[in-house]
C-alpha positions in Angstrom: 15.3 12.7 0.6 17.0 10.0 -1.2 16.2 6.7 -0.3 18.7 3.3 0.3 20.0 0.8 -1.6 18.7 -2.5 -2.9 17.6 -5.1 -0.8 19.9 -8.0 -0.7 16.9 -10.6 -1.9 17.0 -8.7 -5.2 19.8 -8.9 -8.2 20.6 -6.0 -7.8 24.9 -6.3 -7.4 25.4 -2.1 -7.9 23.0 -1.2 -5.7 21.0 0.6 -7.6 17.1 -0.3 -7.0 15.7 1.4 -3.9 14.3 -0.9 -0.8 12.3 -0.7 2.8 13.7 1.3 5.4 16.1 -0.8 7.2 14.1 -2.9 9.8 10.9 -1.8 9.0 8.1 -2.1 6.7 8.3 -1.0 2.8 8.2 2.6 2.3 4.5 3.9 1.2 3.8 6.3 -1.5 0.2 6.3 -0.3 -3.1 4.6 -0.2 -6.8 4.8 -0.8 -8.7 2.7 0.6 -7.8 -1.4 0.6 -5.2 0.0 -2.4 -1.4 1.0 -1.7 1.4 2.0 -4.0 4.9 1.3 -3.5 8.1 0.3 -4.8 9.2 -3.7 -5.4 11.6 -4.4 -2.9 12.2 -8.4 -3.1 12.6 -10.7 -5.6 9.0 -12.2 -5.1 7.7 -8.8 -5.6 9.3 -8.5 -9.0 8.1 -12.0 -9.9 4.7 -10.2 -9.1 4.8 -8.0 -11.3 6.2 -10.3 -14.1 3.2 -12.3 -14.2 0.8 -9.9 -13.7 2.5 -7.8 -17.0 2.6 -11.6 -18.2 -1.1 -12.2 -17.5 -2.2 -8.9 -19.3 0.2 -9.0 -22.1 0.2 -12.7 -23.0 -3.6 -13.8 -21.7 -4.9 -11.1 -22.0 -3.8 -9.2 -25.4 -2.2 -10.3 -28.3 1.8 -10.4 -27.2 3.8 -13.8 -28.6 5.1 -15.2 -25.5 8.3 -17.8 -26.1 9.0 -21.1 -24.8 10.2 -19.6 -21.8 7.6 -17.2 -21.1 4.9 -19.7 -22.0 6.5 -22.2 -19.4 6.9 -19.2 -17.0 4.8 -17.6 -17.7 5.7 -14.6 -17.2 7.2 -11.3 -18.6 10.6 -10.8 -17.9 13.3 -8.8 -19.7 16.9 -8.0 -19.0 15.4 -4.4 -18.3 13.6 -5.9 -14.7 17.4 -7.1 -13.2 18.3 -2.8 -12.5 15.2 -1.2 -12.7 13.0 0.1 -10.0 9.2 -1.1 -10.2 6.4 0.3 -8.5 3.1 -1.2 -7.6 -0.2 -1.4 -6.5 -1.0 -3.9 -4.4 -4.8 -4.9 -2.7 -4.5 -5.3 0.9 -8.2 -6.8 0.9 -6.2 -9.8 -1.7 -3.1 -10.5 1.3 -5.3 -13.0 2.7 -4.0 -11.2 6.1 0.2 -10.7 5.4 1.2 -7.5 6.2 4.6 -5.8 6.6 8.2 -7.1 4.0 6.1 -9.0 1.2 2.7 -9.4 -0.1 1.6 -12.2 -2.1 1.6 -12.5 -5.9 -2.1 -11.7 -5.8 -2.0 -9.1 -4.6 -0.4 -7.0 -7.5 -2.7 -5.2 -9.2 -0.6 -3.0 -11.2 2.4 -2.1 -12.0 5.0 0.1 -13.6 8.5 0.0 -14.0 10.8 3.2 -14.0 14.4 3.1 -15.5 16.8 6.5 -14.3 19.4 7.9 -16.6 22.3 7.0 -14.5 21.1 3.5 -13.8 20.8 3.2 -18.2 23.9 4.8 -18.8 25.6 1.7 -16.8 23.2 -1.0 -18.6 23.7 -0.3 -21.9 20.8 2.5 -22.0 17.4 2.8 -22.4 14.2 0.5 -23.5 13.0 3.1 -25.8 16.3 3.5 -28.1 15.5 0.1 -29.2 12.8 2.2 -30.9 13.6 6.2 -31.2 16.3 7.9 -31.8 16.9 9.3 -28.3 20.5 10.2 -28.3 19.7 13.5 -29.8 17.5 14.7 -27.0 19.9 13.7 -24.5 22.4 15.0 -26.1 21.0 18.3 -27.2 18.0 20.1 -25.4 18.3 17.5 -22.2 22.0 18.3 -21.7 21.9 18.2 -17.9 18.8 17.1 -17.0 17.9 14.2 -15.4 15.7 11.3 -17.2 13.4 9.2 -16.1 11.6 5.9 -18.4 8.7 4.6 -18.1 7.8 1.3 -19.1 6.2 -2.0 -19.0 2.7 -0.4 -17.3 -0.3 -2.6 -16.8 -3.3 -3.0 -15.0 -5.5 -5.7 -13.9 -8.7 -5.6 -15.5 -11.2 -4.9 -12.5 -8.9 -2.5 -11.3 -8.9 -0.2 -14.2 -10.5 2.6 -12.5 -9.5 6.6 -11.4 -8.1 5.1 -7.7 -5.3 2.8 -9.1 -4.7 4.8 -11.9 -4.5 8.2 -9.3 -2.4 5.7 -7.5 0.2 4.8 -10.2 0.2 9.0 -10.8 0.7 9.8 -7.5 3.9 7.0 -6.7 5.7 8.5 -10.0 5.6 11.8 -8.7 6.8 10.9 -5.3 9.4 9.3 -6.9 10.4 12.2 -9.7 10.5 14.2 -6.0 12.7 11.9 -4.1 15.0 11.6 -7.3 14.8 14.8 -8.8 13.8 14.4 -12.0 13.4 16.5 -15.1 11.8 14.6 -17.7 9.9 11.0 -18.4 9.5 9.4 -21.5 8.1 5.7 -22.6 6.2 4.5 -25.4 2.6 4.0 -24.9 0.6 2.1 -26.7 -2.3 1.2 -29.2 -3.5 -2.6 -29.9 -3.1 -3.6 -32.8 -0.4 -3.4 -35.5 -1.9 -1.8 -38.9 -1.1 1.9 -38.8 -3.7 2.7 -41.1 -6.1 0.8 -39.2 -5.5 4.0 -36.8 -4.9 6.6 -39.0 -7.3 9.3 -36.9 -5.9 9.1 -33.5 -2.5 8.4 -35.0 -3.1 11.7 -37.4 -4.7 13.7 -34.2 -1.6 12.8 -32.0 1.0 14.2 -34.7 -1.6 17.5 -35.7 -2.2 18.4 -32.0 0.3 16.7 -29.5 3.8 16.8 -31.8 6.8 17.4 -29.5 7.9 20.9 -30.3 11.3 20.9 -32.3 13.5 21.6 -28.7 12.1 18.7 -27.4 12.0 16.5 -30.7 11.7 13.4 -31.0 11.3 10.8 -34.2 11.4 7.1 -34.7 14.4 4.9 -35.6 14.2 5.0 -39.9 14.2 1.4 -40.1 10.9 1.2 -37.3 9.0 4.8 -38.1 5.4 4.3 -39.3 4.3 7.6 -40.3 1.6 9.2 -38.4 0.5 12.1 -40.3 -1.9 9.9 -42.5 -5.0 12.6 -42.8 -4.8 16.1 -43.1 -5.6 18.3 -40.3 -8.9 20.1 -41.2 -10.2 16.5 -42.3 -10.1 15.4 -38.2 -12.8 15.0 -36.1 -11.0 16.1 -32.8 -13.9 14.6 -30.6 -13.9 11.2 -32.3 -10.1 10.9 -32.5 -10.1 11.6 -28.8 -12.4 8.6 -28.5 -10.4 5.9 -30.2 -7.6 7.1 -27.8 -6.4 4.1 -25.2 -7.1 5.8 -21.8 -3.7 5.6 -21.1 -2.8 8.3 -23.2 -5.9 10.3 -22.6 -4.4 10.3 -19.2 -1.0 11.7 -20.7 -2.7 13.7 -22.7 -4.3 15.6 -20.0 -1.1 16.0 -17.7 0.4 17.6 -20.7 2.6 15.4 -22.4 4.4 15.4 -25.7 4.0 13.2 -28.4 6.9 11.9 -30.8 7.3 11.6 -34.6 6.5 8.1 -36.2 4.5 4.9 -34.6 6.8 1.8 -33.9 4.7 -1.6 -34.9 6.0 -4.3 -32.0 5.3 -7.2 -33.8 6.0 -9.2 -31.0 3.1 -7.5 -28.6 1.0 -7.1 -31.1 1.0 -3.2 -30.7 1.6 0.0 -32.0 3.5 2.2 -30.3 4.2 6.3 -29.5 6.5 7.9 -28.0 5.0 10.0 -24.8 7.5 12.7 -23.3 7.0 15.2 -20.6 9.4 18.0 -19.4 8.3 17.9 -15.6 8.1 21.4 -15.0 5.3 21.6 -17.7 3.2 19.2 -15.9 -0.6 20.3 -16.2 -0.7 22.4 -12.6 -4.0 20.4 -11.7 -1.9 17.0 -12.3 0.9 18.1 -10.0 -1.9 19.5 -7.4 -3.6 16.6 -7.2 -0.7 13.4 -7.1 1.1 15.4 -5.0 -1.0 15.2 -2.0 -2.4 11.6 -1.6 -2.0 10.0 1.6 1.0 8.4 2.8 0.1 7.0 5.4 
């Protein structure tokens, strides 16, 4: 199964972004109650995702906006114009609107998805600014198809099981549609002091580090040591409690963690790399997120 080329209303001259089927409503990836997950297919829906990201990253968290971001109240970068944007809509906030485009306020969650063939035409992956992924792509990953996950956020009242499950289901559908083999991206802790995150970072290093065949390391100039506490001195339960919910979800699904954290001063975070060979995703997640109704 393949998706058609991009909608003309979205800046995407090479036709790399997916859109709704011609002559019909956008293709749904799944619904739970009033919530629905699908790809953005118009410029207005991408703008809604950028507005949501600004609310979460800059107004709720501690990201530092430049003058343009402060003026527009949008989180925007060059990758937005050629990535696919996975959105969760709440139809209860749509004020009766249905069909091709729902109002901005109906977007309550988002992910940005970048396939390898698209990245290669547009200067590479965002993750390459923090991690040395070239050996991964050229070595163990040669012949495999990669998907980068990025810019994920959910509006505070929707940080719950139904919304997160819909996002996971949307990603699962996208993997299936595009026949992708490996997912990766950066996940974040709030705060820019790795020493203050010594327990959870050390736990990730000792218990979830990528095996040699999938090894990924932070760029030398950005590398922050994660191995700050010896393994025998770590209380795994206490460390687990200090992990952000998104990282807990990734670990439950069976992800690996790259070597080295990266401090992102602009976003006020400490990042770690997550990596999922699709064939190794925990079976309970594969079954669960492959079965949500797409009605």
